C-alpha positions as CSV (number, residue, x, y, z in Angstrom):
1,X,39.5,-59.3,174.4
2,X,42.0,-59.3,171.7
3,X,46.0,-58.4,172.6
4,X,47.0,-54.8,171.7
5,X,49.3,-56.2,169.1
6,X,46.1,-58.4,167.2
7,X,43.7,-55.1,167.8
8,X,46.1,-53.4,166.1
9,X,46.4,-55.7,163.3
10,X,42.8,-55.6,163.0
11,X,42.5,-51.8,162.9
12,X,44.9,-51.5,160.1
13,X,43.8,-54.3,158.1
14,X,40.1,-52.8,158.3
15,X,41.3,-49.2,156.5
16,X,43.6,-51.1,153.6
17,X,42.7,-52.9,150.2
18,X,44.3,-56.6,150.9
19,X,45.3,-57.7,146.7
20,X,44.3,-61.1,146.0
21,X,45.4,-63.5,143.6
22,X,42.2,-66.4,142.9
23,X,43.9,-69.3,140.7
24,X,41.6,-71.9,139.9
25,X,39.0,-69.4,140.9
26,X,36.0,-71.2,139.3
27,X,32.8,-68.8,140.1
28,X,34.7,-66.9,142.6
29,X,33.0,-69.0,145.6
30,X,36.1,-69.0,147.7
31,X,36.7,-65.1,146.7
32,X,34.1,-64.3,147.3
33,X,33.8,-65.7,151.0
34,X,37.3,-63.1,151.8
35,X,35.0,-60.4,150.5
36,X,32.7,-61.2,152.6
37,X,35.1,-61.0,156.0
38,X,35.2,-57.5,155.8
39,X,38.5,-57.8,155.9
40,X,39.8,-55.9,152.8
41,X,40.1,-58.1,150.7
42,X,39.8,-57.6,146.8
43,X,40.7,-59.9,144.2
44,X,42.9,-58.0,141.2
45,X,43.4,-61.1,138.8
46,X,41.9,-64.4,138.7
47,X,43.0,-67.5,136.2
48,X,40.1,-70.0,135.4
49,X,39.9,-72.4,132.7
50,X,36.1,-72.8,131.9
51,X,34.6,-69.8,130.3
52,X,31.3,-69.4,131.8
53,X,33.2,-69.8,135.2
54,X,35.5,-67.1,134.1
55,X,32.6,-64.6,133.0
56,X,30.7,-65.2,136.4
57,X,33.8,-64.2,138.2
58,X,34.2,-61.2,136.0
59,X,31.1,-59.6,136.3
60,X,30.9,-60.5,140.0
61,X,34.3,-58.8,140.8
62,X,35.3,-56.3,137.7
63,X,38.3,-57.4,137.7
64,X,41.0,-58.6,134.9
65,X,40.7,-62.9,134.7
66,X,42.7,-64.6,132.2
67,X,39.5,-67.7,131.1
68,X,42.0,-70.2,130.4
69,X,45.0,-72.6,131.4
70,X,47.6,-70.9,134.2
71,X,50.6,-72.1,131.9
72,X,49.6,-69.5,129.5
73,X,50.2,-67.1,131.5
74,X,52.9,-64.8,131.1
75,X,53.0,-62.8,134.1
76,X,50.4,-62.3,137.2
77,X,50.2,-58.9,139.1
78,X,51.1,-57.8,142.3
79,X,49.0,-59.7,145.4
80,X,49.1,-59.6,148.8
81,X,47.2,-63.3,148.8
82,X,47.0,-66.1,146.8
83,X,43.8,-67.9,147.2
């Protein structure tokens, strides 16, 4: 049985969006795993140098994707988790 603190945390997380920032995103496999966990993870921004992978990520998740070098990103949006 879950401790009451753990249970409260799980219930709170189930009702909110946990914003993720995916660096070196590829086509989004790791972000997909987070999304499939059912805990409310949702990417808000991703960085991927390969154009085809960046396009796939953007089409699936619908968030902004920087298709280029991470060094060229001037500013990152706020996020709760960096993947």
